[in-house]
C-alpha positions in Angstrom: -19.6 16.6 -27.4 -20.2 15.1 -24.1 -18.0 12.9 -22.0 -18.0 10.3 -19.2 -15.5 8.1 -17.4 -16.1 4.3 -17.4 -14.2 1.8 -15.3 -12.1 -0.9 -17.0 -14.2 -4.0 -17.4 -17.4 -2.1 -18.1 -19.1 -1.5 -21.5 -21.8 0.7 -23.0 -25.2 -1.1 -23.3 -28.3 0.9 -24.2 -28.3 4.6 -25.2 -31.0 7.2 -25.1 -31.5 10.4 -27.1 -34.2 13.1 -26.7 -36.8 11.0 -28.4 -36.2 7.9 -26.2 -34.1 4.7 -26.5 -31.7 5.0 -29.4 -33.2 3.2 -32.4 -30.6 2.2 -35.1 -33.4 1.9 -37.7 -34.6 5.4 -37.1 -31.2 7.1 -36.8 -29.7 4.7 -39.5 -26.5 4.4 -37.5 -25.1 3.5 -34.1 -24.6 6.4 -31.6 -21.1 7.9 -31.9 -19.4 6.8 -28.7 -15.6 6.6 -28.6 -13.1 5.6 -25.9 -10.3 8.2 -25.7 -6.7 7.3 -25.0 -6.9 8.9 -21.6 -7.7 7.3 -18.3 -7.7 8.2 -14.6 -6.2 5.9 -12.0 -8.2 5.9 -8.7 -7.5 3.4 -6.0 -5.8 1.1 -8.6 -8.8 1.2 -10.9 -8.6 2.5 -14.5 -11.4 4.9 -15.5 -11.4 5.5 -19.2 -12.6 8.7 -20.8 -15.4 8.3 -23.4 -16.6 10.9 -25.9 -20.3 10.8 -27.0 -22.2 12.9 -29.6 -24.4 15.7 -28.4 -27.6 13.9 -29.3 -26.9 11.3 -26.5 -28.7 12.1 -23.3 -28.3 8.9 -21.2 -26.0 5.9 -21.3 -26.5 2.5 -19.7 -23.3 0.7 -18.8 -22.8 -2.9 -17.5 -19.9 -5.1 -16.6 -18.3 -7.0 -19.5 -17.9 -10.2 -17.5 -20.8 -10.5 -15.0 -20.2 -12.9 -12.1 -23.0 -15.4 -11.7 -24.6 -15.4 -8.2 -22.6 -12.4 -6.9 -23.9 -9.3 -5.3 -22.2 -7.0 -7.8 -23.9 -4.2 -9.7 -25.7 -5.5 -12.8 -26.0 -2.2 -14.7 -25.7 1.6 -14.2 -27.5 4.4 -16.0 -25.4 7.6 -16.5 -27.8 10.5 -16.7 -25.4 13.4 -16.2 -22.8 13.4 -18.9 -19.8 15.8 -18.5 -18.8 18.8 -20.6 -15.3 19.3 -21.8 -14.6 21.9 -19.1 -15.7 19.4 -16.4 -13.4 16.8 -17.8 -10.4 19.1 -17.8 -11.2 20.1 -14.2 -11.5 16.4 -13.2 -8.2 15.6 -14.9 -6.5 18.5 -13.2 -7.5 17.2 -9.7 -6.7 13.5 -10.2 -3.8 11.2 -10.7 -3.8 10.8 -14.4 -2.3 8.4 -16.9 -2.3 9.0 -20.6 -2.0 6.2 -23.1 -0.8 7.4 -26.4 -0.9 5.5 -29.6 0.4 6.1 -33.1 2.9 8.7 -32.0 5.5 9.6 -34.6 8.7 11.1 -33.4 9.9 13.9 -35.7 13.5 14.9 -35.3 14.9 17.9 -37.1 
């Protein structure tokens, strides 16, 4: 698996594999990209951790609500996805927040 952090308010657009742009008809499925329940907080900005399958080489991301006529970034291409070790190192050096869902408390 590979990983990347993505700011709140941004979403995955196009995805590339080793043979080029991800083609759903060729792969017969969407790429496996999942948002984890872990985020970093940096300068009051939430950066969510995403997990992607090994076949994914590059991910294009863009804001979910683009502002018309502004000078904001329109899209970003992530070419250097992180390994699990790099994610753990990053989490160890940052202010972290963990959102947990579906937790069942077991009392014995």
